[in-house]
N, C-alpha and C positions, 0 to 999 in steps of 0.2 A: 466141576471145573473143566474136566476133559471135554464135556459136551459144549460148554461155552467157548473153549478154545477152537474147537472144530468149526463152530458157527462163525466165529470171527475170521478164521482163515478163509472160509467160503466167501464172506463179505468182501474181504480185501482182494481176493482174486477176481471177484465179479467187478469190483470198482476199477481194477487195473484193465481188465478186458474192455469194460465200457469206455474207459478213457481212450483206448486205442481205436475202438470202433467209431467214435465220434470225432476223431482227428480229421482236419480238412484234407481230403485227398487231392491229388493232382488232377487237373481238368484235361479232358481230351478235346473239348469243343466249346466255343463261346460265340455269341453273336449279338448284334443289335440291329433292329430293323425299324425304319421310319416309314409310315404311310402318309406323311405330309411332306410338303416341300421343305427342304433344309435351308436353302438360301434363295430368297425371293429375287425377282428381277432387279438387277443392279448393274451399275457400270464398273464397280470395283469392290472387292471385299477388304475389310480392315483387319488388322492384327499384325503379328510379327511377320515381316516380309510379305505382307498382304494375305496371309493365310488365316482362315478361321476354322476352328474345329467343328466338324459336322456329326461325327459318330465316334463312340469309344466303347470299350469293354475291357474286362480284366480276365486273366487266365493264369492258373497256377501250373507250373511245369516241374518235372524232376530234372536231374542233372543232364546237361548236354543234349537238350532237345531242340528241335527247330519248330518254327511256326510258319504255316502256310496261311497267308492272309488274303482274303478276297474282298474287294471293294466294288460294289455295283451301284450305279446311279443313273437316274434319268437326267439328261442334260438338255437345256434349251438355249438356243441362240437367236437373237434378234438383230438384224442389221438393216439399216435404211440409208440409201444414198440418193441424192437429188442433184442434178446438174441443170444449169440454165445458162443460155448464152444467145447471142445474135451476131449477125455479120460475120459468121464463120469463125468466131473466137472459140478456142478450146477451153472447156471447163471440166474439171475432174474432182470427184468426191470419193473418199475412201472410208470404210467402216470395218473394224476388226473386232471380233469378240472371241474369247477363249476361256476354257476351264482347265485348270491343272489340279491334280490330286497327288498327295503324298501320304505315306503311312509312317508312323513312328512307334517304337516300342520303348517304353520307359524314357521318352523324350528324345530318343535318337532315331533319325530317319533310317529306314531299312531299304534294301535293294528292291527294285532298281532305281529308287529315288523318285524324283519328280516326273510325273507322267501327264502328258496332254490327253485329256479325255475327249475334248471336243474343241474345234476351232474353225473359224471361217474368216477369210480376208476377202472383202468385197470392194471392188473398184469399178466405178462407172465414169466413163469419159464420153464427151460428145462435142462436135462442132455443129452449131445450129444456125440456120439463117435468120430466125426470128419471125415474129408475127407482124405483118404490115398493119400499121395503125392509120397513117395518113400521108398524103403527098401534096406538095405545093410547088407550083412553078415560080420559084423565088426570083429568078432573073428574067422572067417574061419572054423566054426564047421560044415558047410553044412546045417544048419537050420537057419531060421529067427525067432528071438524073436520080436514079434510085439510091445511089450512094450518098448524095449530098442533099437531095430535096425530099426524101422520104423518112418517116419516123417508124422505127420498129421497136416492139417490146420483146423481151426474152421469151424464147420457147423453153419448156421444161420437160425433163424426163426423170422419172422416179422409179426406183427399184426397192422393194421391201421383201425380205426373206425372214420368215418366222418358223423355226423348225424345232422338233423335239426328237430325242432318241434315247436309247438305253445302252450303257457301256459298262464293261467289266475288265478288271485287271487283277493279276495275282502278284502279291508281294511276298518276300521271303526274309525271315529273320533267322539266322543260323547260330547254333551253339550257345543257346541261352543258359545263363546260370539258373540253378534251381530257385524256385520261389514264385511270388506273385508278380505278374507283369501287366502293365497298362498299355493297351493297344489303342492308338488314336488315328483317326482319318482326318486329314486337313484338306480344305478346298480353297482355291484361289481363282477369282474371276478377274480377268484383265480385258480392257477394251482400249481402242484407239480410234479416233475420228479426225479426219482432215477434209476441209472443204474450202473452196475459194468463193465463187459467186453462189454456189448451191448450199446444200445442207448435208449433214451426216449424223447418224445416231447409231449406237451399238450398246447392247446389254446382254446379260446371260443369267441363267438360273440353274440351281442344282435342285432337282425334284426329289421324288422318293428315293430311298437308298437302303442298302443293307451292307453290314460288315460281318464277315464270317472269319473265325479264327480256329484253325485246326492244329493240334499238336502232332508233329510227324517226326520220323527219324529216317533221314535219307541214307541209302547204303550203296549207291551206284559207284562212288569213288571213295578214296581214302577219307575225304571229308564229307562226301555225300552230296555236296552242292558246288556247282561251278558258277562263278560270276564273271562274265565277260566285260572288260572295261576298255 
């Protein structure tokens, strides 16, 4: 009986230690990376307030820890403006395209809030004389009055810009409660076009991207982190 009791004690201790060893530890780092475009060319994203989720991950923290969140993305902007006029009439076309990014932890936006990752406002204006098509001496006086006896078609000027770049920003979530946290990155594409006689077009995309989340503990001040508002 003594031998059996000793074996049982060893088994119980081993089971207890094993349970502790396999408990989910707090995470120090988490990430999600996309090697494909996250939002294809579009004039606007749909979702709550125009935001669509593009990346997310989870991380477990101990008590009163902070998260340093990095969000990196390729961004593409396409803007096209065309103006056309004749007889010195002013024509203006405008195309605006932009991409905003924000990060939330457990559904709550974190500092510094909404960030403009890329934006372009393109305006094209011109007063054009026009292309001479034909002239007729309507009154038979032997002279041609360009203003009244000639026909002009509109001249056109077009500007197209198609650019790509990579951008990064750091976000901070301070003094989190212990436990599992969901970190999400949201993207919003906004465009605006205005044209009179001409044309305007604008769109944007969010290409490859990465989300990195690091557990940190700031110690520079009493709270460790200062937010300027």
